C-alpha positions as a Markdown table, in Angstrom:
| # | Residue | x | y | z |
|---|---|---|---|---|
| 1 | Met | -38.0 | 24.6 | -49.8 |
| 2 | Pro | -38.6 | 20.7 | -49.2 |
| 3 | His | -36.4 | 19.1 | -46.7 |
| 4 | Thr | -33.4 | 17.2 | -48.0 |
| 5 | Ile | -34.8 | 13.8 | -47.1 |
| 6 | Tyr | -37.9 | 14.3 | -49.4 |
| 7 | Lys | -38.0 | 11.8 | -52.2 |
| 8 | Asp | -39.0 | 14.4 | -54.8 |
| 9 | Leu | -36.1 | 16.6 | -54.1 |
| 10 | Glu | -34.2 | 17.5 | -57.3 |
| 11 | Glu | -30.8 | 15.6 | -57.0 |
| 12 | Lys | -27.8 | 17.7 | -57.6 |
| 13 | Lys | -24.6 | 15.9 | -58.0 |
| 14 | Pro | -21.6 | 17.7 | -56.3 |
| 15 | Glu | -19.1 | 19.0 | -58.8 |
| 16 | Ile | -15.8 | 17.3 | -58.2 |
| 17 | Lys | -13.0 | 19.8 | -59.1 |
| 18 | Lys | -10.1 | 18.0 | -60.7 |
| 19 | Ser | -6.7 | 18.7 | -59.4 |
| 20 | Lys | -4.7 | 20.9 | -61.6 |
| 21 | Ile | -1.7 | 18.6 | -61.4 |
| 22 | Leu | -3.9 | 15.8 | -62.7 |
| 23 | Glu | -5.1 | 18.0 | -65.6 |
| 24 | Ala | -1.5 | 18.9 | -66.3 |
| 25 | Leu | -0.5 | 15.2 | -66.4 |
| 26 | Glu | -3.5 | 14.4 | -68.7 |
| 27 | Thr | -2.7 | 17.3 | -71.1 |
| 28 | Glu | 1.1 | 17.1 | -70.8 |
| 29 | Asp | 1.1 | 20.8 | -69.8 |
| 30 | Leu | 4.4 | 21.4 | -68.1 |
| 31 | Ser | 3.7 | 25.0 | -67.3 |
| 32 | Val | 1.6 | 24.3 | -64.1 |
| 33 | Ser | 3.1 | 26.1 | -61.0 |
| 34 | Phe | 3.7 | 24.6 | -57.6 |
| 35 | Ser | 0.9 | 26.7 | -56.1 |
| 36 | Asp | -1.5 | 25.6 | -58.7 |
| 37 | Ala | -0.7 | 22.0 | -58.0 |
| 38 | Leu | -1.5 | 22.5 | -54.4 |
| 39 | Asp | -4.8 | 24.2 | -55.1 |
| 40 | Asn | -6.7 | 21.1 | -54.0 |
| 41 | Glu | -4.4 | 20.2 | -51.2 |
| 42 | Met | -5.8 | 18.6 | -48.1 |
| 43 | Val | -5.1 | 20.1 | -44.7 |
| 44 | Leu | -5.2 | 17.6 | -41.9 |
| 45 | Asn | -5.5 | 18.7 | -38.2 |
| 46 | Met | -3.5 | 16.1 | -36.1 |
| 47 | Gly | -4.1 | 16.9 | -32.4 |
| 48 | Pro | -4.2 | 18.5 | -29.9 |
| 49 | Gln | -6.1 | 15.4 | -28.7 |
| 50 | His | -4.5 | 12.5 | -30.5 |
| 51 | Pro | -2.6 | 9.5 | -29.0 |
| 52 | Ala | 0.3 | 9.7 | -31.4 |
| 53 | Thr | 1.2 | 13.3 | -30.6 |
| 54 | His | 2.5 | 12.3 | -27.1 |
| 55 | Gly | 0.6 | 15.2 | -25.4 |
| 56 | Val | -1.5 | 18.2 | -26.4 |
| 57 | Leu | 0.4 | 19.0 | -29.6 |
| 58 | Arg | -1.4 | 20.2 | -32.6 |
| 59 | Leu | 0.0 | 19.7 | -36.2 |
| 60 | Leu | -1.4 | 21.3 | -39.3 |
| 61 | Ile | -0.4 | 19.1 | -42.1 |
| 62 | Ser | -0.7 | 19.9 | -45.8 |
| 63 | Leu | -1.1 | 16.7 | -47.9 |
| 64 | Asp | -0.9 | 15.9 | -51.5 |
| 65 | Gly | -2.5 | 12.4 | -51.6 |
| 66 | Glu | -0.5 | 10.7 | -48.8 |
| 67 | Thr | 2.6 | 12.9 | -49.0 |
| 68 | Val | 3.2 | 15.6 | -46.5 |
| 69 | Met | 4.0 | 18.9 | -48.3 |
| 70 | Lys | 4.1 | 21.0 | -45.2 |
| 71 | Cys | 3.8 | 20.6 | -41.4 |
| 72 | Val | 3.2 | 23.5 | -38.8 |
| 73 | Pro | 3.4 | 22.6 | -35.1 |
| 74 | Glu | 1.1 | 24.7 | -32.9 |
| 75 | Leu | 2.1 | 24.8 | -29.3 |
| 76 | Gly | 0.8 | 26.4 | -26.1 |
| 77 | Tyr | -2.2 | 24.1 | -25.2 |
| 78 | Leu | -0.4 | 23.3 | -21.9 |
| 79 | His | 1.0 | 26.6 | -21.2 |
| 80 | Arg | 0.7 | 27.5 | -17.5 |
| 81 | Gly | 3.0 | 30.6 | -17.2 |
| 82 | Tyr | 5.6 | 29.1 | -15.1 |
| 83 | Glu | 8.3 | 31.7 | -16.0 |
| 84 | Lys | 6.0 | 34.5 | -14.9 |
| 85 | Leu | 4.9 | 32.5 | -11.8 |
| 86 | Ala | 8.5 | 32.2 | -10.6 |
| 87 | Glu | 8.6 | 36.1 | -10.3 |
| 88 | Ser | 6.0 | 35.9 | -7.4 |
| 89 | Ser | 7.5 | 32.7 | -5.8 |
| 90 | Thr | 10.6 | 32.4 | -3.5 |
| 91 | Tyr | 13.4 | 30.1 | -4.9 |
| 92 | His | 12.4 | 27.3 | -2.6 |
| 93 | Glu | 8.6 | 27.7 | -3.4 |
| 94 | Phe | 9.3 | 27.1 | -7.2 |
| 95 | Ile | 10.8 | 23.6 | -6.8 |
| 96 | Pro | 7.5 | 21.7 | -7.0 |
| 97 | His | 6.7 | 23.5 | -10.3 |
| 98 | Thr | 9.9 | 22.0 | -11.9 |
| 99 | Asp | 8.3 | 18.5 | -11.5 |
| 100 | Arg | 5.6 | 19.7 | -13.9 |
| 101 | Leu | 7.9 | 20.7 | -16.8 |
| 102 | Asp | 9.2 | 17.3 | -18.1 |
| 103 | Tyr | 6.7 | 15.4 | -16.0 |
| 104 | Leu | 8.3 | 12.1 | -17.3 |
| 105 | Ser | 11.6 | 13.0 | -15.8 |
| 106 | Pro | 10.9 | 15.1 | -12.7 |
| 107 | Met | 14.1 | 14.3 | -10.9 |
| 108 | Ala | 16.2 | 15.7 | -13.5 |
| 109 | Asn | 14.3 | 18.9 | -13.5 |
| 110 | Asn | 14.8 | 19.2 | -9.8 |
| 111 | Val | 18.5 | 18.8 | -10.1 |
| 112 | Ala | 18.8 | 21.4 | -13.0 |
| 113 | Tyr | 16.8 | 24.0 | -11.1 |
| 114 | Ala | 18.7 | 23.6 | -7.8 |
| 115 | Leu | 22.1 | 23.8 | -9.7 |
| 116 | Ala | 21.1 | 27.1 | -11.3 |
| 117 | Val | 20.0 | 28.7 | -8.0 |
| 118 | Glu | 23.1 | 27.4 | -6.2 |
| 119 | Lys | 25.2 | 29.1 | -9.0 |
| 120 | Leu | 23.3 | 32.3 | -8.5 |
| 121 | Ile | 24.0 | 32.4 | -4.7 |
| 122 | Asp | 27.4 | 31.0 | -4.7 |
| 123 | Leu | 26.6 | 27.8 | -2.8 |
| 124 | Glu | 28.7 | 24.5 | -3.2 |
| 125 | Ile | 27.1 | 21.3 | -1.9 |
| 126 | Pro | 28.9 | 18.3 | -0.3 |
| 127 | Glu | 30.3 | 15.4 | -2.3 |
| 128 | Arg | 27.6 | 13.0 | -1.0 |
| 129 | Gly | 24.9 | 15.4 | -2.1 |
| 130 | Lys | 26.4 | 15.5 | -5.6 |
| 131 | Tyr | 26.6 | 11.8 | -6.0 |
| 132 | Ile | 22.9 | 11.5 | -4.9 |
| 133 | Arg | 21.9 | 13.9 | -7.5 |
| 134 | Val | 23.9 | 12.1 | -10.3 |
| 135 | Ile | 22.2 | 8.9 | -9.2 |
| 136 | Ile | 18.5 | 10.4 | -9.3 |
| 137 | Ala | 19.4 | 12.1 | -12.6 |
| 138 | Glu | 20.5 | 8.8 | -14.3 |
| 139 | Leu | 17.5 | 7.0 | -13.0 |
| 140 | Ala | 15.4 | 9.8 | -14.5 |
| 141 | Arg | 17.2 | 9.4 | -17.9 |
| 142 | Ile | 16.6 | 5.5 | -17.8 |
| 143 | Gln | 12.9 | 5.8 | -17.0 |
| 144 | Ser | 12.4 | 8.5 | -19.6 |
| 145 | His | 14.2 | 6.8 | -22.5 |
| 146 | Leu | 12.4 | 3.5 | -21.6 |
| 147 | Leu | 9.0 | 5.3 | -22.2 |
| 148 | Ala | 10.3 | 7.0 | -25.4 |
| 149 | Ile | 11.5 | 3.6 | -26.8 |
| 150 | Gly | 8.3 | 1.8 | -25.8 |
| 151 | Ala | 6.0 | 4.5 | -27.2 |
| 152 | Leu | 7.9 | 4.6 | -30.4 |
| 153 | Val | 7.6 | 0.8 | -31.1 |
| 154 | Met | 3.9 | 0.8 | -30.0 |
| 155 | Asp | 3.1 | 3.6 | -32.4 |
| 156 | Ile | 4.4 | 1.4 | -35.1 |
| 157 | Gly | 2.3 | -1.5 | -33.8 |
| 158 | Ala | 4.5 | -3.6 | -31.5 |
| 159 | Val | 2.8 | -3.8 | -28.2 |
| 160 | Thr | 5.0 | -6.3 | -26.3 |
| 161 | Pro | 8.2 | -4.2 | -26.3 |
| 162 | Phe | 6.2 | -1.3 | -24.8 |
| 163 | Leu | 4.9 | -3.5 | -21.9 |
| 164 | Trp | 8.3 | -4.8 | -21.2 |
| 165 | Ala | 9.8 | -1.3 | -21.1 |
| 166 | Ile | 6.9 | -0.1 | -18.8 |
| 167 | Arg | 7.5 | -3.0 | -16.6 |
| 168 | Glu | 11.2 | -1.9 | -16.1 |
| 169 | Arg | 10.2 | 1.8 | -15.7 |
| 170 | Glu | 7.8 | 0.9 | -13.0 |
| 171 | Lys | 10.8 | -0.5 | -10.9 |
| 172 | Ile | 12.4 | 2.9 | -11.0 |
| 173 | Leu | 9.2 | 4.6 | -9.9 |
| 174 | Asp | 9.1 | 2.3 | -7.0 |
| 175 | Leu | 12.7 | 3.3 | -6.2 |
| 176 | Tyr | 11.6 | 6.9 | -6.3 |
| 177 | Asp | 9.0 | 6.0 | -3.7 |
| 178 | Val | 11.6 | 4.7 | -1.3 |
| 179 | Ile | 14.0 | 7.6 | -2.0 |
| 180 | Cys | 11.6 | 10.5 | -1.5 |
| 181 | Gly | 8.1 | 9.1 | -0.8 |
| 182 | Ala | 6.7 | 10.0 | -4.2 |
| 183 | Arg | 6.7 | 8.2 | -7.6 |
| 184 | Phe | 5.9 | 11.0 | -10.0 |
| 185 | Thr | 6.0 | 14.6 | -8.7 |
| 186 | Thr | 9.1 | 14.2 | -6.5 |
| 187 | Ser | 10.3 | 17.6 | -5.5 |
| 188 | Tyr | 13.3 | 15.9 | -4.0 |
| 189 | Thr | 16.1 | 18.4 | -4.4 |
| 190 | Arg | 16.6 | 21.5 | -2.2 |
| 191 | Ile | 18.8 | 24.5 | -2.6 |
| 192 | Gly | 22.0 | 23.2 | -1.1 |
| 193 | Gly | 21.4 | 19.5 | -1.5 |
| 194 | Val | 18.5 | 17.2 | -1.3 |
| 195 | Ala | 15.4 | 16.9 | 0.9 |
| 196 | Gln | 16.6 | 13.8 | 2.8 |
| 197 | Asp | 19.5 | 11.5 | 2.6 |
| 198 | Ile | 19.1 | 8.5 | 0.3 |
| 199 | Pro | 18.4 | 5.4 | 2.5 |
| 200 | Asp | 20.5 | 2.3 | 2.3 |
| 201 | Ser | 17.4 | 0.4 | 1.2 |
| 202 | Ala | 17.2 | 2.6 | -1.9 |
| 203 | Leu | 20.9 | 2.1 | -2.6 |
| 204 | Asn | 20.4 | -1.7 | -2.4 |
| 205 | Gly | 17.4 | -1.6 | -4.6 |
| 206 | Ile | 19.2 | 0.4 | -7.3 |
| 207 | Lys | 22.1 | -2.1 | -7.1 |
| 208 | Ile | 19.6 | -5.1 | -7.6 |
| 209 | Phe | 17.8 | -3.1 | -10.4 |
| 210 | Ile | 20.9 | -2.4 | -12.5 |
| 211 | Glu | 22.1 | -6.0 | -12.1 |
| 212 | Glu | 18.9 | -7.3 | -13.6 |
| 213 | Phe | 18.3 | -4.4 | -16.0 |
| 214 | Ser | 21.1 | -5.1 | -18.5 |
| 215 | Ala | 19.6 | -8.6 | -19.3 |
| 216 | Lys | 16.1 | -7.2 | -19.6 |
| 217 | Leu | 17.2 | -4.4 | -21.9 |
| 218 | Gln | 18.9 | -6.8 | -24.2 |
| 219 | Glu | 15.6 | -8.8 | -24.4 |
| 220 | Ile | 13.8 | -5.6 | -25.4 |
| 221 | Arg | 16.5 | -4.8 | -28.0 |
| 222 | Asp | 16.4 | -8.4 | -29.5 |
| 223 | Leu | 12.6 | -8.1 | -29.8 |
| 224 | Val | 12.7 | -4.8 | -31.4 |
| 225 | Glu | 15.9 | -4.8 | -33.5 |
| 226 | Arg | 15.1 | -8.1 | -35.1 |
| 227 | Asn | 11.7 | -6.8 | -36.2 |
| 228 | Lys | 12.1 | -6.1 | -39.9 |
| 229 | Ile | 8.9 | -4.0 | -40.0 |
| 230 | Phe | 10.3 | -1.8 | -37.2 |
| 231 | Ile | 13.6 | -1.3 | -39.1 |
| 232 | Glu | 11.9 | -0.5 | -42.4 |
| 233 | Arg | 9.5 | 2.0 | -40.7 |
| 234 | Cys | 12.4 | 3.9 | -39.1 |
| 235 | Glu | 15.4 | 3.6 | -41.4 |
| 236 | Gly | 15.8 | 6.7 | -43.6 |
| 237 | Val | 12.6 | 8.2 | -42.1 |
| 238 | Gly | 12.6 | 11.8 | -40.6 |
| 239 | His | 16.1 | 12.6 | -41.8 |
| 240 | Leu | 17.5 | 16.0 | -40.8 |
| 241 | Pro | 20.9 | 17.3 | -42.1 |
| 242 | Lys | 23.5 | 18.0 | -39.6 |
| 243 | Gln | 23.7 | 21.7 | -40.3 |
| 244 | Asp | 19.9 | 22.0 | -39.9 |
| 245 | Cys | 20.2 | 20.4 | -36.5 |
| 246 | Ile | 22.7 | 22.8 | -35.5 |
| 247 | Asp | 20.8 | 25.8 | -36.9 |
| 248 | Leu | 17.5 | 24.8 | -35.2 |
| 249 | Gly | 19.2 | 24.4 | -31.8 |
| 250 | Leu | 18.4 | 20.7 | -31.4 |
| 251 | Thr | 20.1 | 18.9 | -28.5 |
| 252 | Gly | 20.1 | 15.5 | -26.8 |
| 253 | Pro | 19.6 | 12.3 | -28.8 |
| 254 | Leu | 18.4 | 14.2 | -31.9 |
| 255 | Leu | 21.7 | 16.1 | -32.2 |
| 256 | Arg | 23.9 | 13.0 | -31.3 |
| 257 | Ala | 22.0 | 11.0 | -33.9 |
| 258 | Cys | 23.5 | 13.2 | -36.6 |
| 259 | Gly | 27.0 | 12.6 | -35.6 |
| 260 | Ile | 27.6 | 15.5 | -33.2 |
| 261 | Glu | 29.1 | 14.4 | -29.8 |
| 262 | Arg | 27.7 | 17.1 | -27.6 |
| 263 | Asp | 26.8 | 16.0 | -24.1 |
| 264 | Leu | 27.0 | 18.6 | -21.3 |
| 265 | Arg | 28.1 | 15.8 | -18.9 |
| 266 | Lys | 31.3 | 15.6 | -21.0 |
| 267 | Gln | 31.7 | 19.1 | -22.7 |
| 268 | Glu | 30.7 | 21.1 | -19.6 |
| 269 | Pro | 30.7 | 18.6 | -16.6 |
| 270 | Tyr | 28.7 | 19.4 | -13.5 |
| 271 | Leu | 28.3 | 17.6 | -10.2 |
| 272 | Val | 30.8 | 14.6 | -10.2 |
| 273 | Tyr | 30.5 | 13.5 | -14.0 |
| 274 | Asp | 34.1 | 14.5 | -14.6 |
| 275 | Lys | 35.1 | 11.7 | -12.1 |
| 276 | Leu | 33.0 | 9.1 | -13.9 |
| 277 | Asp | 34.0 | 6.9 | -17.0 |
| 278 | Phe | 31.2 | 6.7 | -19.7 |
| 279 | Asp | 30.9 | 7.1 | -23.4 |
| 280 | Ile | 28.7 | 9.3 | -25.6 |
| 281 | Pro | 26.9 | 7.3 | -28.3 |
| 282 | Thr | 26.6 | 8.9 | -31.6 |
| 283 | Tyr | 25.2 | 7.9 | -35.1 |
| 284 | Thr | 25.4 | 9.7 | -38.4 |
| 285 | Asp | 22.2 | 8.9 | -40.3 |
| 286 | Ser | 20.0 | 11.5 | -38.4 |
| 287 | Asp | 16.9 | 9.5 | -39.0 |
| 288 | Cys | 14.3 | 7.7 | -36.7 |
| 289 | Leu | 16.4 | 4.6 | -36.4 |
| 290 | Ser | 19.5 | 6.5 | -35.3 |
| 291 | Arg | 17.6 | 8.3 | -32.6 |
| 292 | Tyr | 16.3 | 5.0 | -31.3 |
| 293 | Tyr | 19.9 | 3.6 | -31.2 |
| 294 | Val | 21.3 | 6.6 | -29.4 |
| 295 | Arg | 18.6 | 6.3 | -26.6 |
| 296 | Val | 19.1 | 2.6 | -26.3 |
| 297 | Glu | 22.9 | 2.9 | -25.9 |
| 298 | Glu | 22.5 | 5.7 | -23.5 |
| 299 | Leu | 20.7 | 3.3 | -21.3 |
| 300 | Val | 23.8 | 1.1 | -21.2 |
| 301 | Glu | 25.9 | 4.2 | -20.3 |
| 302 | Ser | 23.6 | 5.2 | -17.6 |
| 303 | Val | 23.9 | 1.7 | -15.9 |
| 304 | Lys | 27.7 | 2.1 | -16.0 |
| 305 | Ile | 27.3 | 5.6 | -14.3 |
| 306 | Leu | 25.1 | 4.2 | -11.6 |
| 307 | Lys | 27.5 | 1.3 | -10.9 |
| 308 | Gln | 30.3 | 3.8 | -10.4 |
| 309 | Cys | 28.3 | 6.1 | -8.2 |
| 310 | Leu | 27.3 | 3.2 | -6.0 |
| 311 | Glu | 30.9 | 2.3 | -5.5 |
| 312 | Lys | 32.2 | 5.9 | -5.0 |
| 313 | Ile | 29.4 | 7.6 | -3.0 |
| 314 | Pro | 31.0 | 8.9 | 0.2 |
| 315 | Gln | 29.6 | 9.2 | 3.7 |
| 316 | Gly | 29.0 | 12.6 | 5.1 |
| 317 | Ser | 26.2 | 15.2 | 4.9 |
| 318 | His | 23.7 | 15.4 | 2.0 |
| 319 | Asn | 23.2 | 19.1 | 2.4 |
| 320 | Ala | 25.4 | 22.2 | 2.6 |
| 321 | Leu | 26.2 | 23.0 | 6.3 |
| 322 | Gln | 27.0 | 26.3 | 8.1 |
| 323 | Thr | 25.0 | 28.5 | 5.9 |
| 324 | Lys | 21.8 | 30.6 | 6.2 |
| 325 | Lys | 20.8 | 29.8 | 2.6 |
| 326 | Val | 19.8 | 26.1 | 3.3 |
| 327 | Leu | 16.6 | 25.0 | 5.1 |
| 328 | Pro | 17.4 | 23.5 | 8.5 |
| 329 | Lys | 16.5 | 19.9 | 9.4 |
| 330 | Lys | 13.0 | 19.7 | 10.8 |
| 331 | Glu | 14.0 | 18.0 | 14.1 |
| 332 | Arg | 16.2 | 21.0 | 14.8 |
| 333 | Val | 13.4 | 23.5 | 13.7 |
| 334 | Tyr | 11.1 | 21.9 | 16.5 |
| 335 | Thr | 13.8 | 22.1 | 19.2 |
| 336 | Lys | 15.9 | 25.3 | 18.7 |
| 337 | Met | 14.6 | 28.8 | 18.5 |
| 338 | Glu | 17.4 | 29.9 | 16.2 |
| 339 | Glu | 16.5 | 27.3 | 13.6 |
| 340 | Leu | 12.9 | 28.1 | 13.8 |
| 341 | Ile | 13.6 | 31.8 | 13.0 |
| 342 | His | 16.0 | 30.6 | 10.3 |
| 343 | Asp | 13.3 | 28.3 | 8.8 |
| 344 | Phe | 10.7 | 31.1 | 9.0 |
| 345 | Met | 12.9 | 33.6 | 7.2 |
| 346 | Ile | 13.8 | 31.3 | 4.3 |
| 347 | Ile | 10.2 | 30.0 | 3.8 |
| 348 | Asn | 8.7 | 33.5 | 3.8 |
| 349 | Phe | 11.4 | 35.7 | 2.4 |
| 350 | Gly | 13.6 | 33.2 | 0.5 |
| 351 | Val | 17.4 | 33.4 | -0.1 |
| 352 | Asn | 18.6 | 36.8 | -1.4 |
| 353 | Pro | 21.2 | 36.6 | -4.1 |
| 354 | Pro | 23.3 | 39.7 | -5.0 |
| 355 | Asn | 21.5 | 42.6 | -6.8 |
| 356 | Lys | 21.6 | 42.6 | -10.6 |
| 357 | Arg | 23.4 | 39.2 | -10.9 |
| 358 | Glu | 22.6 | 36.9 | -13.9 |
| 359 | Ser | 23.4 | 33.2 | -14.1 |
| 360 | Tyr | 22.7 | 30.3 | -16.5 |
| 361 | Ser | 23.1 | 26.7 | -15.6 |
| 362 | Ala | 22.1 | 23.6 | -17.6 |
| 363 | Ile | 22.3 | 19.9 | -17.5 |
| 364 | Glu | 22.1 | 17.2 | -20.0 |
| 365 | Ala | 18.5 | 15.9 | -19.4 |
| 366 | Ser | 17.0 | 12.9 | -21.3 |
| 367 | Lys | 15.6 | 15.2 | -24.0 |
| 368 | Gly | 18.6 | 17.4 | -24.3 |
| 369 | Glu | 20.0 | 20.7 | -22.7 |
| 370 | Leu | 17.7 | 21.8 | -19.8 |
| 371 | Gly | 18.7 | 25.1 | -18.5 |
| 372 | Phe | 17.5 | 27.9 | -16.1 |
| 373 | Tyr | 18.6 | 31.6 | -16.7 |
| 374 | Phe | 18.1 | 33.8 | -13.6 |
| 375 | Ile | 18.2 | 37.5 | -13.2 |
| 376 | Ser | 18.2 | 38.7 | -9.6 |
| 377 | Asp | 17.2 | 42.0 | -8.1 |
| 378 | Gly | 18.5 | 41.2 | -4.7 |
| 379 | Ser | 15.1 | 40.0 | -3.3 |
| 380 | Gly | 14.0 | 36.5 | -2.4 |
| 381 | His | 12.2 | 36.3 | -5.7 |
| 382 | Pro | 13.7 | 36.1 | -9.2 |
| 383 | Trp | 13.3 | 39.3 | -11.2 |
| 384 | Arg | 13.2 | 37.1 | -14.4 |
| 385 | Leu | 13.5 | 33.3 | -15.1 |
| 386 | Lys | 13.9 | 31.8 | -18.5 |
| 387 | Ile | 13.6 | 28.1 | -18.9 |
| 388 | Arg | 15.6 | 26.6 | -21.8 |
| 389 | Ser | 13.5 | 23.4 | -22.4 |
| 390 | Pro | 14.9 | 20.8 | -24.9 |
| 391 | Ser | 11.4 | 19.8 | -26.1 |
| 392 | Phe | 10.7 | 23.3 | -27.2 |
| 393 | Ser | 13.8 | 23.5 | -29.4 |
| 394 | Asn | 13.5 | 20.0 | -30.7 |
| 395 | Leu | 10.0 | 20.6 | -31.9 |
| 396 | Gln | 11.4 | 23.0 | -34.4 |
| 397 | Gly | 12.8 | 20.0 | -36.2 |
| 398 | Leu | 9.5 | 18.5 | -36.8 |
| 399 | Ala | 8.5 | 20.6 | -39.9 |
| 400 | Pro | 11.6 | 19.8 | -42.0 |
| 401 | Met | 11.7 | 16.1 | -40.8 |
| 402 | Met | 8.2 | 15.6 | -42.1 |
| 403 | Lys | 8.5 | 17.4 | -45.4 |
| 404 | Asn | 7.9 | 14.9 | -48.3 |
| 405 | Cys | 7.4 | 12.0 | -46.0 |
| 406 | Met | 4.3 | 9.7 | -46.0 |
| 407 | Ile | 1.3 | 10.5 | -43.7 |
| 408 | Ser | 1.9 | 7.1 | -42.0 |
| 409 | Asp | 5.4 | 8.2 | -41.1 |
| 410 | Thr | 4.4 | 11.2 | -39.0 |
| 411 | Val | 3.6 | 9.2 | -35.9 |
| 412 | Val | 7.1 | 7.6 | -36.2 |
| 413 | Ile | 8.9 | 10.9 | -36.5 |
| 414 | Ile | 6.9 | 12.4 | -33.5 |
| 415 | Gly | 7.9 | 9.3 | -31.5 |
| 416 | Ser | 11.6 | 9.6 | -32.4 |
| 417 | Val | 11.6 | 13.3 | -31.4 |
| 418 | Asp | 9.9 | 12.3 | -28.0 |
| 419 | Pro | 8.4 | 15.7 | -27.0 |
| 420 | Val | 6.9 | 16.5 | -23.6 |
| 421 | Met | 4.4 | 19.3 | -23.9 |
| 422 | Gly | 4.6 | 20.3 | -20.3 |
| 423 | Glu | 8.2 | 21.1 | -20.8 |
| 424 | Ala | 7.7 | 22.7 | -24.3 |
| 425 | Asp | 4.7 | 25.0 | -23.3 |
| 426 | Lys | 6.0 | 25.7 | -19.8 |
């Protein structure tokens, strides 16, 4: 058989199969079924390597022209088996792994995990430690929302607001460096408190940041919200009814964007949130624009919380004292034999919760409800750990949000959901 590039090869024109729905329109045949109409549907693979999927997320999208008929998210490309890994780690050893869940908000992960373990072993931390945890959790919320807002507007085509948002986010990462010596994978909390007391230089830096941030945030909002293209690309796009949000287990900004005022900081207060004055922003349209507004207004509330924490933070210890469940200070480990033995026992054998005890503790992270469920067998290792990651639950809303939308709207919807695949895949 001659090669296909030969000139004398008999030309065979490909047969183009006409869509049954077009034939039905031409012949005015109204009996064509929906399955027949989708006979020639196009299946588009979006991801897992795609800049608009915000991580290694794969979407199988069925298209009729440029209209999305069906979307099937496929997860697991970043699965590392953290829940199983916890079974062979002590409770202290697992803390660095929490940084790698929502890697855009590691401080909040640290806080959620420590609270869950402390509930399991009946450990109460001092007031100063609680205020420090609230401060780092709200800084985590601000830097996570800044990236979410910046990425959303950049996906639509506006680059300047993204750069302005990243500039402010970098200031928070610099504050992390002052607080714990790391910008990204912080591992700052400990069972019973935090790794070290927050320095005065960090508190002064936070005060300066929040004084400047309100004006910077307003500049970003003016640039974005006066952009007619941004409003038209987001308004009415990715709508999900309130009941569907409840049935699918959506939490965080996605749930509050449909009018449900659920925030664990208010409904089930932890740390010192019951002593702080702040509001819960809600909207009712449940579209991409409403999710943007919820996140932006949560930034304003986080600034209010930080101001109150800086005013109210008490003096005292940042760690629980007089307990064998907390790691001793290093300077005491190097000088006292009892503390050296204590440190050795916790590092090698872990804390020992009561046998057959179960506990669940959750916080309101930037993406929604982040919870840790423990089952103990009395040893220094969890018998079972279940991580309730908000991104995993929120991704269930992608398919109904995208149904009957335009293909160009898919990137906007993904940006409004703001998933982090490290947290979803665990």
